[in-house]
C-alpha positions as CSV (number, residue, x, y, z in Angstrom):
1,M,12.9,2.7,-9.6
2,A,12.2,2.3,-6.0
3,T,9.1,0.5,-4.7
4,V,6.6,1.9,-2.2
5,I,4.4,-0.3,-0.1
6,L,1.3,1.6,0.8
7,V,-0.2,0.4,4.2
8,R,-3.5,1.6,5.5
9,H,-3.6,1.8,9.3
10,G,-5.5,-0.9,11.2
11,R,-9.1,-0.6,12.2
12,T,-9.9,2.1,14.7
13,T,-12.6,2.7,17.3
14,A,-14.1,5.2,14.9
15,N,-14.1,2.7,12.0
16,A,-15.9,0.2,14.2
17,S,-18.6,2.7,15.3
18,G,-19.2,4.2,11.9
19,V,-17.8,7.7,12.6
20,L,-15.8,9.7,10.1
21,A,-12.7,10.4,12.3
22,G,-10.9,12.6,9.9
23,R,-8.1,14.4,11.8
24,T,-9.6,14.0,15.2
25,A,-6.9,13.6,17.8
26,G,-6.7,10.5,20.0
27,V,-8.4,8.0,17.5
28,R,-6.5,4.8,18.1
29,L,-6.5,1.2,16.9
30,D,-9.0,-1.1,18.5
31,D,-8.2,-4.7,19.4
32,V,-9.0,-5.9,15.9
33,G,-6.9,-3.1,14.4
34,R,-3.9,-4.0,16.5
35,R,-4.1,-7.6,15.4
36,Q,-4.4,-6.4,11.8
37,A,-1.3,-4.2,12.1
38,D,0.7,-7.0,13.7
39,R,-0.3,-9.4,10.8
40,T,0.8,-6.8,8.2
41,A,4.0,-6.2,10.1
42,E,4.7,-10.0,10.0
43,R,4.2,-9.9,6.2
44,L,6.6,-7.1,5.9
45,A,9.2,-8.6,8.1
46,V,10.8,-10.5,5.2
47,V,11.5,-7.2,3.3
48,P,14.5,-5.1,4.3
49,L,13.0,-1.6,4.3
50,A,14.9,1.5,3.3
51,G,12.5,3.6,5.4
52,V,9.0,4.2,6.7
53,V,7.1,7.4,6.2
54,T,3.9,7.9,8.2
55,S,1.0,10.2,8.5
56,P,1.2,12.1,11.7
57,L,-2.1,10.8,13.1
58,E,-1.9,8.3,16.0
59,R,-3.5,5.4,14.3
60,C,-0.9,5.5,11.6
61,R,1.9,5.9,14.1
62,Q,0.6,2.8,16.0
63,T,0.7,0.8,12.7
64,T,4.2,2.1,12.0
65,R,5.4,1.0,15.4
66,A,4.1,-2.5,14.7
67,I,6.0,-2.6,11.4
68,L,9.2,-1.4,12.9
69,A,9.0,-3.9,15.8
70,H,9.1,-6.8,13.2
71,Q,12.1,-5.5,11.3
72,D,15.5,-7.1,12.0
73,A,17.4,-3.8,11.8
74,A,16.7,-0.2,12.6
75,V,14.7,1.5,9.9
76,P,14.7,5.3,9.4
77,T,11.3,6.8,10.0
78,S,9.8,10.2,9.2
79,V,6.4,11.9,9.5
80,E,4.8,13.3,6.4
81,R,1.9,15.7,6.6
82,G,1.3,15.4,2.9
83,I,-0.2,11.9,3.5
84,T,-2.3,12.8,6.5
85,E,-6.0,12.2,6.4
86,C,-8.3,14.3,4.2
87,D,-9.5,17.4,5.9
88,Y,-13.2,16.6,6.0
89,G,-14.0,19.9,7.7
90,D,-17.5,20.0,9.2
91,W,-18.0,16.4,8.3
92,Q,-15.3,15.3,10.8
93,G,-16.6,13.4,13.8
94,R,-20.1,12.8,12.4
95,K,-21.8,9.4,11.8
96,L,-21.5,8.0,8.3
97,A,-25.2,7.1,8.4
98,E,-26.0,10.7,9.0
99,L,-23.6,12.0,6.4
100,A,-25.2,9.7,3.8
101,K,-28.3,11.9,3.9
102,E,-26.3,15.0,2.9
103,E,-26.5,16.3,-0.7
104,L,-22.7,16.2,-0.9
105,W,-22.6,12.5,-0.3
106,S,-23.8,11.6,-3.8
107,V,-21.1,14.0,-5.2
108,V,-18.4,12.2,-3.2
109,Q,-19.7,8.9,-4.5
110,S,-20.2,9.7,-8.2
111,Q,-18.1,12.8,-9.0
112,P,-15.3,13.0,-6.3
113,S,-13.3,15.6,-8.4
114,A,-16.1,18.1,-7.7
115,A,-16.4,17.3,-3.9
116,V,-15.3,20.1,-1.5
117,F,-15.9,19.4,2.2
118,P,-17.5,22.4,4.0
119,G,-14.8,23.9,6.1
120,G,-12.2,21.4,4.8
121,E,-10.4,20.5,1.5
122,S,-11.5,19.1,-1.8
123,L,-10.7,15.5,-2.8
124,A,-8.8,16.9,-5.7
125,M,-6.5,18.9,-3.3
126,M,-6.2,15.8,-1.2
127,Q,-5.0,13.7,-4.1
128,A,-2.6,16.4,-5.4
129,R,-0.7,16.8,-2.1
130,S,-0.6,13.1,-1.3
131,V,0.6,12.0,-4.7
132,A,3.2,14.8,-4.7
133,A,4.5,13.6,-1.3
134,I,4.7,10.0,-2.3
135,R,6.5,10.7,-5.5
136,R,9.0,13.1,-3.7
137,H,9.8,10.5,-1.1
138,D,10.1,7.7,-3.7
139,A,12.6,9.7,-5.7
140,A,14.6,10.5,-2.5
141,F,14.8,6.8,-1.5
142,E,15.9,5.7,-5.0
143,A,18.5,8.4,-5.1
144,E,19.9,7.4,-1.7
145,H,19.5,3.6,-1.8
146,G,19.3,2.7,-5.5
147,R,16.6,1.3,-7.8
148,G,16.0,-1.8,-5.6
149,A,14.9,0.3,-2.6
150,V,11.7,-0.7,-0.9
151,W,10.0,1.7,1.5
152,V,6.7,1.9,3.3
153,A,4.1,4.7,3.5
154,V,1.5,4.3,6.3
155,S,-1.6,6.4,5.5
156,H,-5.4,6.4,5.2
157,G,-8.0,4.8,3.0
158,D,-9.0,7.8,0.8
159,I,-5.4,8.9,0.6
160,I,-4.2,5.5,-0.6
161,K,-7.1,5.1,-3.0
162,S,-6.2,8.5,-4.6
163,I,-2.5,7.5,-5.0
164,L,-3.5,4.2,-6.6
165,A,-5.9,6.0,-8.9
166,D,-3.1,8.3,-10.0
167,A,-0.7,5.4,-10.6
168,L,-3.3,3.5,-12.6
169,G,-4.0,6.6,-14.8
170,M,-7.6,6.7,-13.5
171,H,-9.6,9.9,-13.3
172,L,-10.3,10.9,-9.7
173,D,-14.0,10.4,-10.5
174,L,-13.3,6.6,-10.7
175,F,-11.4,6.3,-7.4
176,Q,-14.4,5.0,-5.5
177,R,-14.0,1.8,-7.5
178,I,-10.9,1.0,-5.5
179,N,-11.1,-0.6,-2.1
180,V,-8.4,-0.2,0.5
181,N,-9.2,-2.1,3.7
182,P,-7.6,-1.5,7.2
183,A,-4.0,-2.7,7.4
184,S,-4.0,-3.7,3.7
185,V,-0.9,-3.6,1.5
186,S,-0.8,-2.0,-1.9
187,I,2.4,-1.8,-3.9
188,I,3.6,0.7,-6.6
189,R,6.9,0.8,-8.4
190,Y,7.5,4.2,-10.1
191,G,9.5,4.1,-13.3
192,T,10.7,6.7,-15.7
193,S,8.0,6.0,-18.2
194,R,5.0,5.0,-16.0
195,P,4.2,3.6,-12.6
196,D,3.6,-0.2,-12.2
197,V,0.9,-1.2,-9.7
198,L,2.1,-4.5,-8.4
199,A,-0.7,-5.2,-5.8
200,T,-3.8,-3.5,-4.4
201,N,-5.7,-4.1,-1.1
202,T,-4.0,-7.3,-0.1
203,D,-4.2,-8.7,3.5
204,A,-2.3,-12.0,3.0
205,G,0.4,-13.5,0.9
206,D,4.2,-13.7,0.7
207,L,6.2,-10.5,0.1
208,S,9.7,-12.0,-0.1
209,W,9.8,-11.4,-3.8
210,L,10.3,-7.7,-3.1
211,R,13.9,-8.5,-2.0
212,T,14.8,-9.3,-5.6
213,K,16.2,-6.6,-8.0
214,P,13.4,-5.0,-10.1
215,A,13.1,-6.2,-13.7
216,D,13.5,-3.9,-16.7
217,E,10.8,-1.2,-16.9
218,D,9.3,-2.5,-20.1
219,A,6.0,-4.3,-19.6
220,Q,6.2,-8.0,-20.4
221,V,4.1,-8.7,-23.4
222,G,1.8,-11.7,-22.6
223,G,2.2,-11.1,-18.9
224,G,5.7,-12.4,-18.2
225,A,6.7,-15.2,-15.8
226,G,6.0,-13.3,-12.5
227,H,7.9,-14.0,-9.3
228,E,8.7,-17.4,-7.8
229,A,6.5,-18.9,-5.2
230,P,7.9,-18.8,-1.6
231,A,10.1,-21.8,-0.6
232,A,7.4,-23.1,1.8
233,A,4.9,-23.3,-1.1
234,R,7.3,-25.2,-3.3
235,S,8.2,-27.8,-0.7
């Protein structure tokens, strides 16, 4: 079973101004977002990555470049349209404060499985194609590099939330309970019987434990011993 690290891109100019960027071209990280991406890249530097898969949008490519710059060796990188941002259709480029007055807003909040963006896609379609893409890449990395392979997918907030909801066995209507902040790290290990969600929405903490070989797939009754603290914390 390979392990995927889901990384949301850093904060963008659109995030900072309260605009729903969607797939708008040219939306880039702002100064805060670049610092966030660098911080996440530093966390990931201790993990030898089998590969990085990124959404084609510039903000994810920027975050990917930061991650690659902190790796000791060259890391294969590919672009995956299956994890690109949701197609918000006519909502794209509009202020969130304005969209909150739309009737569809309450559907997106309370019954996402029924939400279809005018001129765009449904949230159910978004989840289906993003989960399919992540599982396909995960299987490929495991087949090529073995069950200890660790790889990164750089994507967007709603995309990562929907992938986590699937891994947690949650209905899409509950996915708004999950938070995924800019440049945050969430971790899933897919097994033959079920996915294990190892972390969600983290922006700090040691990740060197990901270098160790995965344990058996069976859940540890009582919670298990967990992974060791980093050397610095033990000294």
